[in-house]
N, C-alpha and C positions, 0 to 999 in steps of 0.2 A: 330176810328183807321181803317187805311190804308192798304189793303194790297198791298204789292210790286210785280212786276212785276218780272216774276222768268228772268235770265239772258241769253239775247240771245247763245244760245250753238251753233258754228259752228265747223266743220271740217278741220281740215286743210287741205289744197292742195297740188300741185306741186308747182303750182304759188307762193304760199303762202312760201312754201320752199326755191325757187329760188329769190323773194323780200330777204327775209330775209338772204339768205347768200350773196346776194350784200350788202344790208345795213354792214352786215360783214367783206367786202372787203374794204368796205367804211372805218371803224374803221381799217383797216389795214392797208391802204395805208394812214393815218393820216387826214381825211377829216373830221372827227368827233371831238368835242371836249370832254374834259373830260376823266373819266374813264370808259372803258366799265364794264359793270355790266348784271345781270340777269333781273334785275329792270327795266334797260333803254332797254334792249331788250324787255321786258315785254309790255311796255308803248309804242313800236315803233311798235311791230305786233298786240298786243290786244288779244293773245294768254295768256295764263297761263305760270306760269317757268318749270309746270309738262309735259304741249304738248311741250314746244321748247323743252326740255331735252329727250324727249321720240322718237325724231329725231336724227339719231344715226350723218346724216350728220350736222347738226346743231349744237349737241352737239361736235363733233368732232372738228369741225373750233371754235368754239365759246372757245375750251379748248386749240387748237394749238395758235391762239390769245392770251390769258393769259397768257399761257411758255412764249412767244416772248415777251411777256411786258416786261416779267418779267427778263428777261435773255439781255434784251436790255440793253444799255447803254443811259445814259443825251440825253435829244434830240439836236440835230443839225441841223444843215441849211443842208438840201437835199441836196447832191452832190453825186450823184451816179460814180461811176465809171463803168468800163465795169467789174470788178470784182464783187460789187455787183448787178448788173445787170444779169450777169451770175447765180447769187449765187438764183436770184429771180424768175428767168428764171426755174430753177433745180426743186425748190421746187412747183413751179407751175404744173411742166410736174410730179412728184412724187404725187403730188397731183391729178392730170387731171387719173396716171395710175392707183391709187387705185381704185377713180369711172370707168374706164374701167373695172376690174379686180369683182368687185360689179355686173354690169351688164353682163361681163361672168357667173358667180354663177349664176347670174338669167338665164339666159337663159337654162343652164346646167340643171337649176329644170326642167324649161320648158320644154324642151325636152327629158328632163328623162319619167317623169309626162304624158306627151302627149305619148309615148313610151310605158308604162305601161297599159293608156287607150287604147291603141290599132289603136292611129291617127299616119300614116306617118309620120315621121319628114322629109322627103322630100314636102310634101303637108304644112309643116307648115314654109318651104321657100321659096314656089313660092311666086311672087308681088302678091299685092291688085288688081284687076280687076280694073280699073278707073271709073268704077260703083260703086263699094263699095268703092273707096276711098272717093269717095260725099256723099256716105249714112255717111261714121263714121265723116265728118267735122261734121254735120245738127246736130243741140242743141238738142236734148231730148224732148219728150214734155213728159209732167207729167200729 
């Protein structure tokens, strides 16, 4: 009897999240065939359904697409009027505003925690030195 190799477990990085969100955008634009399901997203990404579900941005986008698909009329040729384009851009603006609000909340938490720890919040807002910027771009040694 042979032993099976344990599955390789890798953590989802922001680049993975961005790739999955781009795939969802392709589904939204109608560039993919068939019905969007968690199984298809699992096959595309290589991550489990639970991992995908745990990422709020992916889950929210997936749910929004499923809701939009349910409420849409049968497929018709893509003819966009100005009103449709405006509506599409308004939805995109709302999505981006929600992202900005999340980052604002994150910054407020960081600023608060830094203040509690005794770090000057003005020091947090100072730009990085050019030398420090290069250090942050170099890959870490392990």
